[in-house]
N, C-alpha and C positions, 0 to 999 in steps of 0.2 A: 094703790090706786093709780099710780103712774103707769104700771103695766097694763091696766085696763085701758087707759087712754092710748097707749102705743098700739094695743091690739085693735082698738076702734079705728085708729088712723090707718092701720094696715088693712082693715076690712073696708076701707074707702068711705068711712064716715067723714063728713065735713066737720071742721072745727066748730061751726055754729051749732051743728046737730049734737055734738058731744056736750057743749056748754048748755044746751037746752035740756038735755036728758040727765045731766049730772045731778041736779037736786033731787031727782026722782030715784036714781040708781043708788046713790050713796047711802041713804037710810036703809034700803033693802039689803045692801051688803053688810051694813052694821048689824041689822037684825039677824042675819044668818050666822055671822061669826060670834055674836054675843049669846047665841042659843046653846053654847057648850057649857057643860058643868065644870070641867076641870080648867084650871088657870093655864093660859097659854100666852107666853110673852109676845108672840107675833100678833095674836088677837088684841092684846093690850095696846101694842104699838099701832095697829090698824085703827083701833077706836080713837086713839089720839090724833092720828092723821085725818080721819074723817071729821072729827070735831073741828080741827083747824080749817079744813076745806069748807065746812058749813059756815063757820064764823066769818071767813074771808069772803064768802059769796062766790068763790071760784067754781 
């Protein structure tokens, strides 16, 4: 998720725009990566990071 934020900043998104869109984007990313049938450690770690982000309200 940090990479997405860096890319957004490089694309000239303002910090407030990123914060505004984050709650909408995070669940979409989670839905895409959780749609796999095989276990993937990177997916598992991403799910954990997304859960933390959503809990913190960041």
